[in-house]
N, C-alpha and C positions, 0 to 999 in steps of 0.2 A: 505492499499500499505506499504511495505516493500523495503526499499532500502540499500543495505550496501556500504560502502563507504571502499574499501580496501586503505590504502594508506603505501608510504614507506618514511612516515615523521613524526615529533615528533608530537605527541597530549596531552593535547588540548592546549600546548603554544610551541610556535615555530617560524618559520617565514612568511613568504607572504603565502607561498602554504598551511601554517596551518590555518591561517587565510581564505584561500580561501575554506580549508576542512569545516572548522566549519559554515561559511556561507550559504554552500550549505545545511549542513545536517538541521541547523535552518531553511533555506527556506521549505525544504519538510517537514519540522516539522508543521510549520506554515500553509502550504497547506493541511493539515490534515493527512500526511503518516508519517511513522513510518521512521526513517533514524539512523542507526549506525555505527558504526567509528571501524574498525577493523585494527591494525598493525600489520603485519602476521612478521614481523623482527624487532630484535633491531634497533632502529635508533641511537643510540649513540650521539645524542644532547640534550643539551639542560636538561641535569638529573635532575639539581636541580630543575629545574620548574617541572617537569614531574616526582612524583614521584610514581602516584598509576602508578597500573598494569591495574586495569579495575575500570571503576567508569563512574560519570555522570557530562558532562560538559556543563554549562546552556541547562540543558534541554537533551543533546545529549548524549549519552549514547556510551562508547568505551571500547576497550581491545587491551592489548599487546597479542597475542597469544602467542608468546613464552614463554610468561613468563618473559621475563627480559626486561627492557627500553633502558638500555645503553647497548653499543656493546662491549662484551667482549675482552680483550685484547688477547685471543690467536687464532690462525687461526682456528684449528679446533674447538673450539666452536661457532666460528664466524658461521661455519657452520651448526653444529648440531643446535644452535640457531634456523637459516636461515629455514635449513629444517624441524625440529620441528614445528617451526610457521606457514611455508607453510602447512604443512599438517593438521594442529590445522584449520587454517582459512578455508581448504577445508570442512574441516569437521562442522566447524560451519553452513557454507552455506549449504551442506546437511542436517543440520538437521531444518533449515530454508526453505527450499525448498518450502514448502507447501502455507508460505505467503511472499514470497521474488520473487519481480517485477524487481527486478533488481541489478545490479551490477558496482558500479564508481570504477575503477582502475585509479591508480595516483601514475606511476610508471616508471620510465625510463630504468630498467633494461630487455633485453630481456627475460632471464629465466623465468621473473616473469610475464612478459606478455601474453609467451605462457602457462604457468603455468594456470593462471586463465583464459584464455580465455578458453584453454579445461575444465577445470571444468564449467563454465557458458554453453560450448556447451551443456554438459553433462545433466547440470539440466534445461537447455532449455531455462533459462532466459537470457533477454536483457543484454546486457556488453556494458560498454560505458568505453571509455580508455581516461582520460585526458591528454591533452599534452603539458599543460601550460607551463611547466619547459623543453620542451625539443624545440631544440637542445642544449641548455646552457652545459649540462653537458657534452655532446658527444662533445663539442669542445673545453674542458678542457683536460689539461693532469692528468692520474690517474694512472700511472704506467709507468714502463721501457719499459713495453710492449703496451703501447695504448700513443703511440705520438701523438701528436695534431693530423697532416695529415698522421699517418703512416696507415699500411696496417690492421692494427686489427680496428682501429678507422673507415677508409672509408667502410670495408666489414661489420660492426655495423650498421655506419649511411645508406648504401644501404639497408642492413636487414631490418632495420626500417622504412625508409620513403617508401620501396617500397612493404614489407609486410603490417606490419603493421598498418601504416598511411592508406593506399589502401584502407585495409580489413574495416577500419570503418568507413572511409568516406561517 
């Protein structure tokens, strides 16, 4: 059994969600399966502790698919690494499709959720969307067009709760 954990969070060192990712992967290993952590996008957090683009941490293999750990400073560079990492992650899933038993996605960004749901549907593998960090980020202001109770946040929240959550519950 092989399970891919796609995470939008720093690995192997980070915050509570990083520990949750690691414990899920270790649990799969202890149950006799294989789990690997794939980080499609640069996380931009805790770069000094996460210095390897790929490696093994306490028996759990991981890789930053974009080839970059830290979040680039330029807007265009961030978008480029996001697209490149998503496609590389999708390609990695397609390469492992014969052994792949499932995918766990840990992300709260709608375009990433939809993209990887489509990829797993094409691969015909089970997809689990871990929602432990939602709606936390949805409730915080993230920029001038995403006020706490603004129209963008309300629309995003409605789409997430009525499409994403309902589709996977």
